[in-house]
C-alpha positions as CSV (number, residue, x, y, z in Angstrom):
1,M,3.6,-14.5,-0.6
2,R,6.1,-14.5,1.7
3,I,4.8,-11.1,3.2
4,N,1.5,-13.5,4.4
5,T,4.0,-16.0,6.1
6,I,5.2,-13.7,8.1
7,Y,2.0,-12.1,8.9
8,N,0.3,-15.7,9.8
9,T,3.2,-16.3,12.0
10,Y,3.4,-13.5,14.0
11,K,0.2,-11.9,14.2
12,S,-0.7,-12.9,17.5
13,E,2.5,-11.2,18.8
14,I,2.5,-7.6,16.1
15,D,-0.3,-5.8,15.0
16,F,-0.1,-5.9,10.6
17,Y,-1.0,-3.2,8.5
18,C,-0.5,-2.1,4.9
19,V,-1.2,1.4,4.0
20,Y,-2.6,2.1,0.6
21,V,-1.0,5.4,-0.5
22,K,-1.4,7.2,-3.6
23,E,-1.2,5.2,-7.0
24,A,2.5,4.7,-8.0
25,H,2.2,4.0,-11.7
26,P,-1.0,5.7,-13.0
27,E,-2.8,5.8,-16.2
28,D,-3.2,9.3,-16.2
29,N,0.5,9.7,-15.4
30,I,-0.6,12.5,-12.5
31,G,2.5,11.9,-10.3
32,G,4.2,8.4,-11.5
33,Y,4.2,6.8,-14.8
34,Q,3.2,3.3,-16.0
35,T,5.4,0.5,-16.1
36,K,5.4,-2.2,-19.0
37,P,4.7,-5.2,-16.8
38,N,1.5,-3.8,-15.1
39,T,0.3,-3.0,-18.8
40,D,0.6,-6.2,-19.8
41,E,-1.4,-8.0,-16.7
42,G,-3.9,-5.1,-16.9
43,I,-2.7,-3.4,-13.5
44,I,-4.5,0.3,-14.9
45,F,-5.5,2.6,-12.6
46,N,-5.8,6.6,-12.5
47,Q,-4.6,8.7,-9.9
48,H,-7.3,8.4,-7.0
49,S,-9.1,11.7,-7.1
50,N,-11.0,10.7,-3.6
51,L,-11.3,8.1,-0.8
52,D,-13.7,5.6,-2.3
53,E,-11.5,5.3,-5.7
54,R,-8.6,5.1,-3.2
55,A,-10.2,2.2,-1.6
56,E,-11.8,0.5,-4.5
57,V,-8.2,0.3,-5.7
58,A,-6.6,-1.1,-2.6
59,Q,-9.4,-4.1,-3.0
60,V,-8.0,-4.8,-5.7
61,C,-4.7,-5.1,-5.1
62,M,-5.4,-7.0,-2.0
63,M,-7.3,-9.3,-4.0
64,R,-4.6,-9.5,-6.8
65,M,-1.7,-10.1,-4.1
66,N,-3.6,-12.3,-2.4
67,L,-2.6,-9.9,0.8
68,E,-4.1,-11.6,4.3
69,M,-3.2,-8.4,6.8
70,P,-5.4,-5.7,7.0
71,M,-5.1,-2.6,5.1
72,V,-5.8,1.1,5.7
73,L,-6.0,3.6,3.5
74,D,-3.5,6.9,3.5
75,D,-5.7,10.1,3.4
76,M,-6.0,12.2,0.1
77,D,-3.2,14.8,1.5
78,D,-1.1,11.8,1.4
79,T,0.0,12.1,5.2
80,A,1.2,8.4,5.5
81,E,3.2,8.5,2.0
82,I,4.8,11.7,3.1
83,A,5.3,11.2,7.0
84,Y,7.4,7.7,6.1
85,A,8.9,8.5,2.7
86,A,6.0,5.3,1.6
87,Y,6.0,5.9,-1.7
88,P,5.8,3.6,-4.0
89,D,6.4,1.2,-0.8
90,R,8.3,0.6,2.2
91,L,8.5,-1.5,5.4
92,Y,8.3,-0.1,8.7
93,L,8.0,-1.4,12.4
94,V,6.8,0.6,14.8
95,E,7.0,0.2,18.4
96,A,4.1,1.0,20.3
97,D,5.4,3.7,21.6
98,G,5.5,5.2,18.2
99,R,9.3,4.5,18.2
100,I,10.3,3.2,14.3
101,S,12.8,-0.1,15.1
102,Y,13.4,-1.0,11.2
103,R,12.5,0.8,8.1
């Protein structure tokens, strides 16, 4: 995975975090839609109803994607997703002073 190469190249200079937000393609269709590729690969989850469920699915995501960078969870109010328009995924570079230098 290319993101792992970038992470391993620059992790001594940059703090990397993957923020896991609400389920983009939930089986129960609350706030999203299921996709054929996900169904074909058995990636089928309901929308998380609590932080423990979100953490379990995030762990599966990290393992299936072989993601090496640290992952943190968005809260159940979806604060990060709303603040960064992160649904279903986005890449941001945030400077130490909080300034966004890339999105």
